[in-house]
C-alpha positions as CSV (number, residue, x, y, z in Angstrom):
1,X,36.0,28.2,-1.0
2,X,34.1,25.2,0.6
3,X,35.2,21.9,-1.7
4,X,31.5,20.9,-1.4
5,X,30.2,24.0,-2.8
6,X,32.6,24.2,-5.3
7,X,31.8,20.8,-6.6
8,X,28.2,21.7,-6.4
9,X,28.5,25.1,-8.3
10,X,30.9,23.1,-10.9
11,X,27.9,20.3,-11.3
12,X,25.3,23.1,-11.9
13,X,27.7,24.8,-14.1
14,X,28.0,21.6,-16.2
15,X,24.3,20.5,-15.9
16,X,23.6,24.1,-17.6
17,X,25.7,23.8,-20.4
18,X,25.5,20.2,-21.4
19,X,21.7,19.9,-21.3
20,X,21.1,22.8,-23.6
21,X,23.4,21.1,-25.9
22,X,22.3,17.5,-25.9
23,X,18.9,19.3,-26.7
24,X,19.8,21.5,-29.4
25,X,22.1,18.7,-30.9
26,X,19.1,16.0,-30.5
27,X,16.8,18.9,-32.2
28,X,19.3,19.2,-35.3
29,X,19.6,15.8,-35.8
30,X,15.8,15.2,-35.7
31,X,15.3,18.7,-38.6
32,X,18.3,16.7,-40.4
33,X,15.9,13.3,-40.5
34,X,13.0,14.7,-41.2
35,X,14.4,16.9,-44.0
36,X,15.8,14.0,-45.7
37,X,12.4,11.9,-45.5
38,X,10.6,15.2,-47.2
39,X,13.1,15.0,-49.9
40,X,13.3,11.2,-50.3
41,X,9.4,11.2,-50.5
42,X,9.4,14.2,-53.2
43,X,12.3,12.5,-55.3
44,X,9.8,9.6,-55.1
45,X,7.0,11.3,-56.7
46,X,9.0,13.2,-59.5
47,X,11.5,10.5,-60.3
48,X,11.3,10.2,-63.8
49,X,11.5,13.9,-64.0
50,X,15.1,14.3,-62.1
51,X,18.1,13.2,-63.6
52,X,20.7,11.6,-61.1
53,X,23.1,14.8,-61.2
54,X,20.1,16.7,-59.6
55,X,18.7,14.2,-57.1
56,X,22.7,14.5,-55.6
57,X,22.5,18.3,-56.0
58,X,19.4,18.2,-54.0
59,X,21.2,16.0,-51.1
60,X,24.2,18.1,-51.4
61,X,22.3,20.9,-50.7
62,X,20.5,19.9,-48.1
63,X,23.8,18.3,-46.8
64,X,25.5,21.7,-46.6
65,X,22.3,23.3,-44.9
66,X,22.5,21.0,-42.2
67,X,26.4,21.4,-41.6
68,X,25.9,25.1,-41.9
69,X,23.3,25.1,-39.3
70,X,25.3,22.6,-37.2
71,X,28.5,24.9,-37.1
72,X,26.0,27.7,-36.0
73,X,24.8,25.5,-33.2
74,X,28.5,24.4,-32.6
75,X,29.2,28.2,-32.4
76,X,26.6,29.3,-30.2
77,X,26.9,26.5,-27.7
78,X,31.0,27.7,-27.8
79,X,30.0,31.4,-27.2
80,X,27.8,30.4,-24.4
81,X,30.4,27.9,-22.6
82,X,33.1,30.2,-23.1
83,X,30.8,33.3,-21.4
84,X,29.8,30.8,-18.6
85,X,33.6,30.1,-18.3
86,X,34.5,33.8,-17.8
87,X,31.5,34.3,-15.4
88,X,32.6,31.2,-13.3
89,X,36.4,32.5,-13.2
90,X,35.2,36.3,-12.2
91,X,32.9,34.7,-9.5
92,X,35.8,32.3,-8.2
93,X,38.0,35.4,-8.2
94,X,35.6,37.2,-6.3
95,X,35.1,34.4,-3.8
96,X,38.9,34.3,-3.4
97,X,39.1,38.0,-2.5
98,X,36.6,37.9,-0.6
99,X,37.9,34.7,1.5
100,X,41.4,36.9,1.6
101,X,39.8,40.0,2.9
102,X,37.8,38.1,5.3
103,X,41.4,36.4,6.6
104,X,42.8,40.1,6.4
105,X,40.5,41.4,8.8
106,X,41.0,38.6,11.2
107,X,45.0,39.2,10.7
108,X,44.8,42.7,11.2
109,X,42.8,42.8,14.5
110,X,44.7,39.5,15.8
111,X,48.1,41.7,15.0
112,X,46.6,44.7,16.3
113,X,45.3,42.9,20.0
114,X,48.8,41.5,20.4
115,X,50.9,44.4,20.6
116,X,47.9,46.3,22.5
117,X,47.5,44.0,25.0
118,X,51.5,43.8,26.2
119,X,51.2,47.6,25.8
120,X,48.5,47.6,28.3
121,X,49.4,45.0,30.7
122,X,53.0,46.7,31.3
123,X,51.6,50.0,31.7
124,X,49.4,48.9,34.1
125,X,51.8,47.1,35.9
126,X,54.0,50.4,36.1
127,X,51.2,52.6,36.7
128,X,50.3,50.0,40.0
129,X,53.8,50.1,41.1
130,X,54.1,46.5,41.5
131,X,57.6,46.6,39.8
132,X,60.4,48.5,41.9
133,X,63.2,47.5,40.8
134,X,65.0,50.3,38.0
135,X,66.0,47.6,35.9
136,X,63.0,45.6,35.1
137,X,60.8,49.2,35.2
138,X,63.7,49.7,32.2
139,X,62.6,46.6,30.7
140,X,59.3,47.0,30.6
141,X,59.1,50.8,29.1
142,X,61.4,49.1,26.3
143,X,59.3,46.7,25.6
144,X,56.2,49.1,25.7
145,X,58.2,51.2,23.1
146,X,58.8,48.2,21.1
147,X,55.2,47.3,20.8
148,X,54.4,50.8,20.0
149,X,56.7,50.7,17.2
150,X,55.6,47.4,16.0
151,X,51.7,48.6,16.4
152,X,52.8,51.9,14.5
153,X,54.5,50.0,11.6
154,X,50.9,47.8,10.9
155,X,49.0,50.9,10.7
156,X,51.4,52.5,8.7
157,X,51.0,49.5,6.2
158,X,47.4,49.3,6.2
159,X,47.2,53.2,5.9
160,X,49.4,52.6,2.8
161,X,47.8,49.8,1.4
162,X,44.5,51.9,1.5
163,X,45.8,55.0,-0.4
164,X,47.1,52.1,-3.1
165,X,43.6,50.7,-3.4
166,X,42.2,53.8,-3.4
167,X,44.6,55.2,-6.1
168,X,45.8,58.4,-3.6
169,X,49.4,57.0,-3.4
170,X,51.5,59.8,-3.8
171,X,55.6,59.8,-3.9
172,X,57.8,62.8,-3.8
173,X,60.5,61.7,-5.7
174,X,63.9,63.7,-5.3
175,X,67.5,62.9,-5.7
176,X,68.5,61.0,-2.6
177,X,71.7,58.8,-1.8
178,X,70.8,55.1,-1.3
179,X,73.0,54.4,1.6
180,X,71.2,56.7,4.1
181,X,67.8,55.1,3.3
182,X,69.4,51.6,3.9
183,X,71.2,52.9,7.2
184,X,67.7,54.3,8.3
185,X,66.0,51.0,7.5
186,X,68.7,49.5,9.7
187,X,68.4,51.7,12.7
188,X,64.7,51.5,12.4
189,X,64.7,47.7,12.9
190,X,67.9,47.3,15.4
191,X,65.7,46.8,18.7
192,X,63.7,44.2,17.2
193,X,66.9,42.5,15.6
194,X,68.4,42.6,19.3
195,X,65.7,41.0,21.1
196,X,65.4,38.3,18.8
197,X,69.4,37.4,18.8
198,X,69.6,38.5,14.8
199,X,73.0,39.8,13.2
200,X,72.7,42.0,10.8
201,X,75.6,42.6,8.1
202,X,75.7,45.4,6.1
203,X,77.9,44.6,3.2
204,X,77.9,47.9,0.4
205,X,80.1,46.9,-2.4
206,X,82.0,49.9,-2.7
207,X,79.4,52.1,-4.2
208,X,77.2,55.4,-3.6
209,X,74.2,55.2,-5.9
210,X,72.1,57.7,-6.2
211,X,68.6,57.4,-7.2
212,X,65.0,59.5,-7.7
213,X,63.4,58.5,-5.0
214,X,60.8,58.9,-1.9
215,X,62.8,58.5,0.8
216,X,60.4,57.1,3.6
217,X,58.6,55.0,1.0
218,X,62.3,53.1,-0.3
219,X,62.8,52.8,3.6
220,X,59.7,51.6,4.5
221,X,60.4,49.3,1.5
222,X,63.6,47.9,2.7
223,X,62.1,47.7,6.3
224,X,59.3,45.4,5.2
225,X,61.8,43.0,3.2
226,X,64.1,43.0,6.5
227,X,61.1,41.8,8.6
228,X,60.2,39.3,6.2
229,X,63.7,38.0,6.1
230,X,63.3,37.7,10.0
231,X,59.8,35.9,10.1
232,X,61.2,33.2,8.0
233,X,64.8,32.8,9.2
234,X,63.8,29.4,11.2
235,X,67.0,29.3,13.4
236,X,69.2,30.8,11.7
237,X,70.3,34.2,13.3
238,X,72.3,35.9,10.3
239,X,70.6,38.3,7.6
240,X,72.9,40.5,5.0
241,X,71.8,43.7,3.4
242,X,73.8,44.0,0.4
243,X,74.0,47.1,-2.0
244,X,75.6,46.9,-5.6
245,X,75.5,48.3,-8.5
246,X,74.6,46.7,-12.1
247,X,75.1,48.4,-15.3
248,X,72.8,51.7,-14.7
249,X,70.6,50.0,-11.8
250,X,71.4,50.1,-8.1
251,X,70.4,46.8,-6.6
252,X,69.8,46.3,-2.7
253,X,69.1,42.5,-1.6
254,X,68.3,40.9,1.5
255,X,69.4,37.9,1.9
256,X,68.4,35.2,4.5
257,X,69.4,31.8,5.5
258,X,66.2,30.4,6.6
259,X,63.1,28.0,5.0
260,X,63.2,29.9,1.8
261,X,60.1,30.4,-0.7
262,X,59.2,27.5,-2.4
263,X,59.4,27.9,-6.0
264,X,55.3,27.3,-6.8
265,X,54.8,30.3,-4.3
266,X,57.6,33.0,-5.7
267,X,54.8,34.7,-7.9
268,X,52.3,34.7,-5.5
269,X,53.9,36.1,-2.7
270,X,53.4,39.7,-3.9
271,X,49.8,39.4,-4.4
272,X,47.7,41.1,-1.8
273,X,46.8,39.6,1.5
274,X,49.0,36.1,0.4
275,X,51.0,34.8,2.8
276,X,52.8,31.3,2.4
277,X,51.3,28.7,4.3
278,X,52.6,28.0,7.6
279,X,56.1,25.9,8.0
280,X,57.9,24.6,11.0
281,X,59.9,27.4,12.6
282,X,58.2,29.8,10.8
283,X,56.7,33.3,11.9
284,X,53.5,33.7,9.9
285,X,52.1,36.5,11.6
286,X,51.4,39.5,9.4
287,X,48.5,40.4,7.5
288,X,50.3,39.9,4.0
289,X,50.6,43.1,2.9
290,X,54.4,43.7,3.3
291,X,55.9,42.9,0.4
292,X,53.0,43.6,-1.8
293,X,53.8,47.4,-0.7
294,X,57.4,46.8,-1.5
295,X,56.2,45.7,-5.0
296,X,54.0,48.6,-5.6
297,X,56.7,50.7,-3.8
298,X,59.2,49.1,-6.5
299,X,57.1,50.3,-9.5
300,X,56.5,53.6,-8.6
301,X,60.2,54.0,-8.5
302,X,60.9,52.8,-12.0
303,X,62.1,49.6,-10.6
304,X,61.2,45.9,-9.3
305,X,61.5,43.3,-6.5
306,X,62.4,40.0,-7.3
307,X,62.8,36.9,-5.1
308,X,65.2,33.7,-5.5
309,X,66.5,31.0,-3.5
310,X,70.0,31.4,-1.5
311,X,71.7,27.8,-1.5
312,X,71.9,26.0,0.6
313,X,68.9,27.5,2.1
314,X,67.0,30.9,2.4
315,X,66.0,33.4,0.2
316,X,67.4,36.6,-1.8
317,X,65.1,39.4,-2.0
318,X,66.2,42.0,-4.6
319,X,64.9,45.4,-4.8
320,X,66.3,46.8,-8.2
321,X,66.3,50.7,-9.0
322,X,67.2,52.7,-11.8
323,X,70.3,55.2,-10.8
324,X,70.3,58.9,-11.7
325,X,72.7,59.8,-14.1
326,X,74.8,62.4,-13.0
327,X,75.5,65.1,-15.3
């Protein structure tokens, strides 16, 4: 939200609370003073007829009544303030979400346009016969294929997110070995890794866990983590894909040596549309859905996803899944 508009709304909010509070407090004090005067006047008229104890009793009753009314006023103001605060928080969240959705549409449009532009340019060049060298033609076709895969992944992410938002996402969970899923994700990202000079090290710690999972969804989750590692690797060109067992859990870890995730953003990176602010050397392209989908897929499989720092630099994303106990 715009800072000026935010300050204006906060000012209006405070005024709407403080003015009624001041008016009610002033009114209560004035009524109390008038009541005290009336009591004093009445007691002066009948001073001889009242003992000191009776006079004190009248004053105590008056003070108690005023205290009760004062507490009622304070309670009413507190409830009013709390309700206004809740409404303000809801409004602020809705405004932030509206801004994020607007940015999301802009980012999706940009992300769709980039591969489409490349595909159109190289396809037109080949169609017009401007490239006769077979090696260059092959390079152009590989670029078209690579950009098409990138476009398909983006569309798949948007469709998957749409299903989650509508509550229509369903997974077919079956007993599945985890190793083939990791290998499939590795093969899917190999062209992008090779183009950008990355090396993917696969380290499986002698285990072959079986999980109850939707293989396609789990492959997409691992692929999203690998893509995320590529974006934030900075000058490093080493990504590691680990698989190990810890108790009754299978743990898949994607480790990079890049810029890392600042501690203040480690909770927010799984929020929909959220992206870590750009840092030097970081490729922040994307629409802010990749990690959101990873978290949702992990939860649907009875697991979770965690992130921690990778000393001296980088991040470790852990996909933790319950293993299927063999009979």
